[in-house]
C-alpha positions in Angstrom: 8.9 9.0 6.0 12.0 6.8 5.1 13.5 4.1 7.2 16.3 1.7 6.7 18.3 -1.1 8.4 20.9 -2.8 7.0 20.2 -2.2 3.5 21.8 -4.2 1.1 21.7 -4.7 -2.6 23.8 -7.5 -4.8 23.8 -7.2 -8.5 24.0 -10.6 -10.2 27.4 -11.3 -10.8 28.6 -7.7 -9.3 29.2 -6.3 -5.8 27.5 -5.9 -2.7 26.4 -2.1 -2.2 25.3 -2.0 1.7 23.8 1.4 2.4 24.2 3.4 6.0 20.8 3.4 7.8 18.4 6.5 7.5 15.7 7.8 9.4 14.3 10.8 7.3 11.3 12.7 8.9 8.1 14.0 6.5 9.3 17.3 5.2 12.9 17.0 4.9 15.3 17.7 2.5 17.6 14.6 2.0 20.7 15.4 -0.2 22.2 11.9 -1.3 25.7 12.4 -2.6 28.5 10.4 -3.8 30.8 9.9 -6.5 29.5 8.4 -9.7 28.6 4.4 -9.0 28.6 4.6 -5.6 24.6 3.4 -5.6 22.6 6.4 -5.7 20.7 5.5 -8.0 20.2 1.9 -6.8 19.0 3.6 -3.5 16.6 5.7 -5.5 15.2 2.2 -7.1 15.1 0.8 -3.7 13.1 3.7 -2.0 10.9 3.7 -5.3 10.3 -0.4 -4.9 11.7 -0.6 -8.6 13.8 -3.1 -7.3 13.8 -5.2 -4.3 16.6 -5.3 -1.5 18.9 -7.9 -1.0 18.8 -7.7 2.9 17.6 -5.3 5.2 14.7 -3.1 6.2 13.0 -0.4 4.0 10.0 1.5 5.1 8.6 4.4 3.1 5.8 6.9 4.1 4.3 3.8 6.7 5.2 1.2 4.2 7.0 -1.7 4.5 8.4 -2.6 0.9 9.2 -5.9 1.8 5.0 -6.5 2.1 4.6 -5.2 -0.7 3.1 -6.8 -3.4 4.1 -6.6 -7.0 0.5 -6.4 -7.9 -0.1 -3.5 -6.0 3.6 -1.7 -6.3 3.0 0.4 -9.4 0.0 1.8 -7.7 1.5 2.3 -4.7 4.4 4.2 -6.2 2.6 6.5 -8.4 0.3 7.5 -5.6 3.6 7.9 -2.8 6.7 8.5 -5.0 7.5 11.9 -7.9 10.1 10.3 -9.4 12.3 12.9 -11.4 14.9 10.6 -13.0 18.2 12.0 -15.0 16.8 11.0 -18.3 13.4 12.7 -18.2 11.6 9.7 -20.0 8.9 11.9 -21.8 7.3 9.8 -24.4 8.1 11.6 -27.7 5.0 10.6 -29.5 2.7 12.5 -26.8 1.5 16.2 -26.1 2.9 18.0 -22.6 -0.8 17.2 -21.6 -1.0 13.5 -23.1 2.4 13.0 -20.9 0.6 13.9 -17.9 -2.4 12.1 -18.4 -0.4 8.8 -19.2 0.4 9.7 -15.5 -2.7 9.6 -14.0 -3.6 6.3 -16.0 -0.6 4.5 -14.9 -1.7 5.4 -11.1 -5.3 3.7 -12.2 -6.9 7.1 -11.4 -9.2 8.8 -14.1 -8.1 11.7 -16.3 -8.4 14.7 -14.4 -7.7 17.7 -16.9 -8.0 20.5 -14.1 -5.5 18.6 -12.1 -3.0 18.6 -15.3 -3.6 22.1 -16.0 -2.9 23.1 -12.6 0.2 20.9 -11.8 1.7 22.5 -15.3 0.6 26.2 -14.6 2.3 25.7 -11.1 5.3 24.9 -12.8 4.9 27.9 -15.3 4.5 25.9 -18.4 0.9 26.0 -19.0 1.5 27.7 -22.2 3.1 24.3 -23.4 0.5 21.7 -22.7 0.1 20.7 -26.4 3.4 20.6 -27.5 5.4 17.2 -28.1 9.0 16.9 -26.1 11.2 17.5 -29.3 9.9 21.4 -29.4 10.7 21.8 -25.5 14.0 23.6 -24.3 16.1 21.6 -21.5 14.4 23.7 -18.8 11.1 23.4 -20.4 11.3 19.6 -20.6 12.5 19.4 -16.7 9.6 21.3 -15.4 7.1 19.5 -17.6 8.8 16.2 -16.0 8.7 17.8 -12.3 4.9 18.9 -13.0 4.7 15.0 -14.3 6.1 13.7 -10.8 3.9 16.2 -8.3 1.1 15.5 -10.5 -0.5 13.2 -8.1 0.2 15.1 -5.0 3.3 12.7 -3.5 4.5 12.5 0.0 8.2 12.0 -1.4 9.9 13.3 -4.4 13.0 11.7 -5.5 15.1 13.9 -7.7 18.4 11.8 -9.8 21.2 14.0 -10.9 18.6 16.7 -11.4 21.7 19.7 -12.2 23.8 16.8 -14.5 25.1 19.1 -17.6 23.4 22.7 -16.5 25.6 25.3 -16.3 25.3 27.5 -13.0 22.5 29.6 -13.4 20.2 26.5 -15.0 21.7 24.2 -11.9 20.6 27.2 -9.8 17.4 27.5 -11.3 16.7 23.8 -11.2 17.5 23.0 -7.4 15.0 26.1 -6.2 12.3 24.9 -8.3 12.5 21.5 -6.7 12.8 23.3 -3.0 10.2 25.3 -4.0 7.5 22.4 -5.3 8.4 20.1 -2.8 7.6 23.0 0.0 4.5 23.8 -1.7 3.4 20.1 -1.7 4.6 19.3 1.7 6.6 16.9 0.2 9.9 15.2 1.4 12.3 15.8 -0.9 15.7 13.7 -1.7 18.1 14.9 -4.6 20.6 12.2 -5.5 23.9 14.1 -6.9 27.5 13.9 -7.4 27.5 18.1 -7.9 29.3 19.7 -5.3 27.6 22.8 -6.3 24.2 21.3 -5.0 24.9 21.4 -1.4 25.8 25.6 -1.9 22.7 25.8 -3.6 20.1 24.9 -0.7 19.7 27.6 1.9 20.6 27.0 5.2 17.3 25.8 7.9 16.4 28.4 10.6 18.9 27.5 12.8 21.5 28.4 10.1 22.8 25.1 9.5 23.1 23.4 6.3 19.2 22.8 5.3 19.3 19.5 4.4 19.9 16.1 5.9 23.3 14.6 4.2 23.5 10.7 3.4 27.0 10.1 1.9 27.6 6.8 -0.4 31.3 6.1 -0.9 30.6 2.3 -2.6 32.6 -0.5 -2.6 
């Protein structure tokens, strides 16, 4: 699902970020951890083809990203990646339904009202379809954003600091929701976080060991 080798990124005038090699199998939960500023969000952006690496090799869902042309990157991303950013980026002027319809439009696929309603229902927010983002609670907005991210049934879900600023109960709900959604979708899940609670919130695998693959970023 995700393979990288000697992956690097250099910010203009800044330090070089050198990332560990990974080989993440389909259906895996990857926990990307490390302190703030270590490069977690940059790694997610590289995997989502939002930025190009300075060096190294990166393949996602069978697609070598070095050969992905800019003209096709947006459509590939929309089909392959479900991205749940720390700032949810719901359009304030659009209803919940319209926010999801916009995701279909961005992917170049026809609006599918049935699929939108199914995605909202699967996250328990179908009754909110006519509301504006300002009319949602924080938990409702996160569920809507997650529904948007899995609308096109992506192979990979990327969650950037999903428990940031949440209390213990809300953090547990957020992690459980991500895990359940990834399992239902049959998707690989990457959670980027500096929140130590997340490790405790992921149930162990069938072998009794950690129910995730760890990737620790130390920064420069």
